[in-house]
N, C-alpha and C positions, 0 to 999 in steps of 0.2 A: 573468635571463630570456634565452632565446635569441631570435634574430630572428624565428623562427616562432611565438613565444608560449609555448613550452614552458619549464618550470622548468630553470634551469641545473644543472650538476653540483654547484656549490657549494650551491645552494638545496636540492637533494635530500639532500646530506650533512648540512646543518644540521637538516633534519627528523629525523635520527636521533640528534642530540645535544641532549638536553632543555634544558641550561642556556644554549644559544646562542639569541639573540633573533631568531627567524625573522620576527617582526613587523616588523623593519626592512625586510625585503624587501617585505612587504605595504605599508608606508607609502610606499616608493619607487614603488609602482605607483598607489596610490589618491590620493595628495596631488598636486594640480595647481596650476599658477600661479594666484595670486590668491585662493587659499583662506584661510580662517581656521581655525586649528587650536589645540587646547588640550592641553597635556601636564601631567597631574596626577601628581605624583611624578616630577619631571624627573631627579632623582638625578644620574648622571654625564653626562647630556645626549645620549646616543646617539640616542634617538628625537627629541628636540627638534631636533638638528642636521639630521637627515634631513628633518624637516618644514620647517625654516627654509630649507633649500636648495631644496626642491621648490616652496614657495609663491612664491619669487621676490620681487622688489622690490615687487610690487603686493599681496602677501599679508601675513598677520600670524600670529604664533605667540605664545601666552601660556603661560608656563611657571610651574608652582607647585612650590616645594620649601621645606619649613620649616627644613631644616638650614642654618645660616648659612655654614658652611664650604663646603658643596656649592653654595650660591647664589653665593658669591664665585667659585668655580671656574667655574660656568656663565657668569657674566658675562665672565670672561677668555676662555673658549672661544668664545663667540659673537663676541666682538670679533676674536679671532685668525682665526676662520673668515670674517669679513666679513659676518656676518648679524645683527649687533646692532641695526641700524636697523630690522629687521622683527620683532624679538623683544622681548617685555615680560616681565620676571621678577617674581614675587611671592614674598616670604618668608613664606608662611602655609601652614597645613595646612587643606585644604578639608574642611568638615564640615557638619552639618545646622543649625548655628547659630553666630553670632559668640560668641567666648569665648576660652578658653585650654585647653591640654592638656599633660601631661608627655610628653616625647619622650626616649627613650634614644639616646645616641650611643655605640655600642660602640667600645672601643679597637681591637678587631679586627672588621672589618665582618661582621655576621651578619644573619639575618632578624629579630632581636629588637629592632628600632628602636622599636617602639611599646610603651607601658606596658600590659601585659595580664596574664593569669593566670600564676601560677607553678605551676599544676597539671601534674604530670608526665604526665597522661593524653594531653596534646596533643604531647608530645615537644619542647616549646620551653622548658621550665623550665631546663634546663641552659644554654641560650643566655642566658636572662635573668640568670643568676648570673655570667656572664662579666664582667670589668672593663668598666665603662662610666661615663659621666657622664650626668646627667639635666638637661635644660633645659626651660623652659616656653616654648611657642610659641603664637602667636595662631592662632585658627581663624576662617575666613570661609566664607560660602556662595558657591559658584560663581555662582549666579544674580545675587547682589548685586554681586560684583566685575565681572562682565561688564556689568551695567546701568550701574554707575558709570563704566565705561570707554566707554560709548556703543556697545557691541557687541550687535547683535541677530542676528548670523549666526555660526554655528559649523558647519563642514563635517566636522571630524574631532575626536573627543574620545578621548584615551587616558588610562586610569587604572590606576596600579599603585602602591598605597600600603600594601603589607605587611599587609593584613588590614583596613584601615579603608575599604575600598571602599564599603560600605553607607552609611557616614556621609557620604562625599563625594557619592555619588549622591543622598542625601536633600536635599542643598543644591543639586542641579542639576535639580530637577523641571521648572522652567519651561524650561530649556534643552532638555531631552529632549522636552518636549511641544510646544514652539513652533519651536525652531531645527532639530530633527530631524537631529542629526549622525550620521555613522557612528561607532560606539563600539567601541573596543578596550579590553577590561578584563581584568585578571588576577583569577582566582577559583579558589581551591583550599581544600579543607576544613581543611588544617593551619593556615593563617593565620586562617581564619574562626572556628575553634573557640574562640579566645581571646575572641571577641565573641559567643559563643553563637549563631553563625550558620553557614551552609554556603555552598559555592560555588553551589549552586542558588538560594539566596536572592539572591545578587549578580546572577546572570543574570536572575532574575525581576524584580528592581527596575528593570531596563531594559526587558525584554520586555513588561511591563505597559503600556508606552506605545505598543505596537504595533510591536515590533521582531522580526525573524526572527533566529534564533541559528545561528551558523556557527563553524567553526574553519578556520584557514588551514593547508593542507597541500599540498606539492608544486605550488605555483603556482595552486591553485584553492581554492574554499571548499566544505567539507563541510557540508551542511545537517543540523542536529542536532534538528530538530523541537522546539526549546525546552528540551531536556534537556542537562545537563552530562554529560561522560563522564570516566571514571576516568583516562584517559591524556592528559588535556589540562588546562592551567592558564590558557590565554589564549583568550579568546573574541572573536569579531567579531559585532557586532549591527548589523543594517541595517534602517532604517525600512521598514515593509511597503509603503509607496507608492513606494519607490525600487528601481530595478533593481540587484541586487548588482554590485559593481564588477569582479568576476572570475567566470570560469566556475564553475558550481555542480554538485557531485556530490550526488545524492540517495541516501539509504539504500535498499538493496533490501529489499523486504518479502516 
């Protein structure tokens, strides 16, 4: 972002490259010192590190990542970055109930981490057949983990779990209804197809709690009036009682 509040040249360029994480720019703006943030699907830690640096020593970040190798890497990264004292990591998959589920660990990283359909209609069957190992990971409800940790405040909730977003949200009903965090969630039909759901179902699971739906583009939020759009995979949901953290562009009618 430039000094006058406009998106930088780098941010404008990232908007045109779909696989780059423009949400990192969003987090760097909305996360403030002292906030409590939750990263569901922390993976390589890029989002978690941005949040941990922004919350400062008075804030807290909870990271959830079921893959043991990734969690060990996250622990090393947070220590090297000097933010381990404000970061709590959990090796669990968040879901609608406590239990277990099978998790694929591909030899070559792909989008087929989770055990789903091998129906070629969704275009992911070829990925599911690539060399991989399968482990069993524990599942927990986000509401329960936060309650056990004595956390009753969440300012930002980021969820990106390769198609299992609906399950994670089902275990976060109390958090959404009472803590009212800003939500960043990945939602696309390709991943959701394996679970007989859609991107719209994911967005609706948050919006039903009284959230407005937006997407982040060029330093501002586009208001989507509750509907997903074909050219977007990542959505920003803001509690209706809160002012959006960035300028909002409304669709012309």
